[in-house]
C-alpha positions, 0 to 999 in steps of 0.5 A: 912481185909481179908475175907474167900472165902465163905464170898466173894462168898456170898457177891458177891450175895448180902448176908451180913454175920455178927457174934456174939462172946462172952463167954458162958453165955454172952447173945449172943442168947438172944440179937440175939433173940431181933435183928432178928424181928427188921431186918425182920420188915425192910424187910430183909430175915435173916438166922442163923448159930449157932455153938454148942460146944456140942452134940445136936439133933433136932430129937426125939426118936421114930419118923420115922426120928430118927429111920431112922438115928439110922438105919444108914442113912447119911441124912434124909430129913423131909418135911411138908407144914410148913418147911423142914429140912435135918439132916446129920449125920457126922458119924466120918467125920470132922465138916464142916467148916464155909465156907462150912456151909455158902455155904449150906445156901440159899441166904438171905439178912443177914446171922447171925453167932453165936459161930464161935468166931475165924473166920475172919468175922466182929463180935459184941462181947457180954461181961458180967463182971459177967462171969469173962472172958477176952474181946476177943477184942483187940486180935480179930481184926475182932470185930467191936463193943462191947455190954456189961453190964458195961461201957468199955474203948474202941475205938470201938463202945460200946452199952449197952446189952439192947440197941437192937435198937442201936445195930440193927441199927449199924449192919444194917448200918455196912452192908450197909442197910439203 
């Protein structure tokens, strides 16, 4: 399996990267929300890249940072004793590639990626029959397991969507965590 350059560089630093693929409404975010505390409880530092297919804003109208962006700043950094964030306005620039996004993430043990379903990284497909959408597997050879709400015929490991423990253990094992 060929991995892109960002994955190779990060893997050399010990950072494992694992994706979640599936159609909108399949339950990816809900599943990931259940897995993260399990990984953290095992002592892993976990980070996340979430791709949005729509406009979003983490800022609030009226706040100083919002006003600064509206005035034309390319980046606004907001810092407090609990967290910090950099908001970068693209202002017509292309969306950064997944490789560029990975390079911007601080080193961690496990970087989870949601929403980049066409990228060549190992992924768990999350699939619900009620969505009426086709499986991404077998067309995507980077899918290494499937979590679904119904039994499926597949050669890949398959998990019930609610088997959070089994899915978590698979992801940890796949990435070499014991």
